[in-house]
N, C-alpha and C positions, 0 to 999 in steps of 0.2 A: 748294651751291647746283649743279643742272647747268643748261647752256646750249645750247642748239638750236646745233645745226650740219647741214650737209649729209649727214652720216652718223648724226644723230639729229634729226629732223625734229619738233617740235609735233604732236600732234594736235587739234586746233580743240578736238574735242567734249570728250574728256579736260580739257582746260585750261579750259574752260568750263565744266565738271561742278565742277573743283577751286574756280572762285569762287565757285558759290552755296554750296557747303559752308561757303566762308570767311568769307561773307556770314551765315551761319546758325548761326556759332559763338557769337554773345553770347547771354545768357540768354533775351531776349524772342524771338516769334515774328513770322515777318514775313509781312506780304502778297505776293500775284505781281508787284505794282505796284512794291514796297517793295527787292523784292530784284533786279528788273531795274533799276533806280535804281541801286544799288549797283554791281552788276555791270557797268553799262554796257551791259546786253543787250536787244536787241527782248523784249517780253513775250511775243511769241510764240516765239520761240526758247527763252525762262527756261520757257513754261509745258510745252515738249516736253522739255526737258531734265528738269525736276520730274517729270515722268510717269516717265520711267524710273530715277533717284534713288528716287522714294519705292515702285516695284516691287521693288527691290531691296533695300530699308528703310534706305537709306544718308539718307532724310530720312522725315518722319512730316506726316501733314496734319491738323488739328484738324478733326474733324467738325460743330462747331458754326462756329467762327467761318471755318472755310477757309484759316485761315492757317498757315504751316508751322516746323516746328523738324529740327535735328538727328534722325535716327532711330536704332532701338536697333543696327544697324551699327556705329554710329559707336560707343556704347556699350561693345561689343565689341572694338573696336580699342583704344578708352581701356584696356579692361583691358589689354595688351600694353604701355603708354605707362606705366600706374602701377607695373607691375611692370619696368620697365627702371629708374622712379625708384628704386623700392625698390633695388634693386641699386647705384645709383650712391649712393643718400647713406647707406648703411647704414654706411660705415665712418665719416662724418663725423657720423653720430647717435652712434658711440659714441664719437667724439674729446669731442663737447660733454659728454657725461654722464660720462667720466674726470674731465674737467677741471673739472665743476662740481659734479660726485655728485646730480646732478638728472635726473629724467625731461627725455628729450629725444625729440619727435614729428616727422613727417613729414606734412604735409595736404597736401591739393587742394582747390579751389576746387569748388564744385557750389551754386551759386546756389539759393537764400541762403543758406547755410552752408558751415564747411569742414569737413570728412570725414576724420577720422585713415586712415592708409592703413598705418603704423609706425611703431613707438617702441623705444624702449631703457630698462628702468626705471631710475630710481633707484636709487643705494644708501644713501638716507638712511634710516631706522627709518620716519621717518612722509613717503611720497611721492605726488605726484598721479599716478595713473594713470587713463586712458581705453582704453576698448573700441575695437580697431580696429574698424572701420564705424561709429563713432560721429561724428556732427553734431553740430557748436555755430553758434547764428547768426555767419555773418559778422564782422557789424558790432559785436558785442562779445566780439570774440577778437583778440587779437593774432596769429594763424595769418591767419585772415581778413580783418584789417585789411592786413597785410604784402600781402596777394597781390590783395585790390580796390585797392591804391594802383598798382598796374599794370593794373588791367584798363580797358578803356573807360569812358568817364564816363558815357555814356547808360546803362551797368547798374545804377548806384548807385539810379537812380529807382525801379528793382523793388523791391529790399529792402523788406521791412517791417522798420521802426527800430523794433522789441518793446522796452521797458524792463524789463530783468529784474533790475539792480538800482538803487541810486540812482545809480548812478555809469553807466551805460550811456548812449550817448549816441543820441540821439533824433529826430533834426534834420538834415535833408539837410545843411544850412549847415553844421552841427559836425562832420558827417563829414568831409566834404570839406576843413576844415582842420584835420582830423588826418591825413586819407592824405595832403595837400600837409607835414605834420611827417614823415610814413614815409618818403616819400622824401629828404626831404631830409637825415635822419640815417640813410639806409638800413635802420634795422628800425622794428619796429611795438613797442607796449605794449599789454597788459591790466591796469589798474591796478583790480582788484576790478569789472572793468563786466561783467564773466558771474558770476559765485558770487563774494558774501561771503568776504575774506581768502585769495582766490586771487590769483596775480598769473601773469602770461603775459608771456614775451617773444618774439619770431618776426622773422626775414629771410628775403625771398621769395629762389625761386630762379626765374631767368628762361632763355627760350630764345632761339633766334636771335631772334627778333625783338623782344625786349625785354620779350614778356610774361610775368605772372608762372604757372608752371605746376603749383609747388608751393609750400610752405615749410616751413621748421624753427623749431621753435620750443621754448621752455624752460615746462616748468608746474611751479609751486613756491607754498608758502605766502606769503603777501605779503611776510612779513617776512626771506625770505629770498631775495630776487630783489635781484640786485647789476647796479649799472652798467656791470659787465664783460659781461653777460653778453649785452647788445647787437653790440660788437665784434667778442665770438666768434663767432655763431650768422650774421653779416653775411661774415666768413670766409668760415665752413665753407661759406655758401650757395654765395657768389660761385664755389668751387672746382667747384660742382657746375652753373650756371650755367654756367660756362667748359664743360664738359666736354658739355653740350648746344648750343655753338655759341654763347652769349652774347658778347658783345668782353669 
């Protein structure tokens, strides 16, 4: 972290713009007054900064509601972050695949989904494969739950908890209990919640703020899911987290 000093003073307008960007980092759109409240800025100052960020594409405004969200420029920069994640995670995906023989995945959270951004194919004759870029509902996948367990609590309320199988968690209270269990044991499980006969285990990758930026996971037929997969994934994810600045 960079600290202000006489040789490196903080630029107040830049700092305030970054505070607005951080306030908009969640999945929900925010109004002007809400942004001002979260950042501690005056509404008039917030409005001026939003106008600049809007003009440069870092913020988008919903024409119907007048509320704000992160803009396309953030998504472009996020592409660079995804590439770094893939580079850091690839050796660990290979370790997971080698030690289990199963398909190892890297996913990011794009509410309400978890999205696959990299994969190392399993060596089994029958193995689970997902197209890179494919999305699965976060509440019904191990990767999604691993990341949701370290996401702001208010983001859960916006998730459509659709039933995909008889085992899918479809209530907010049930999901909150599940995420607490994920935080306690360090990894998430999908027990045929997304697709009958399919199981998944995942561990979160955390950044310096202890927020989940991605997840490592194993997908396999449910009868091949092993108790050892969770600790293995948690250990490999922890190494990537450390490289991203997590304690």
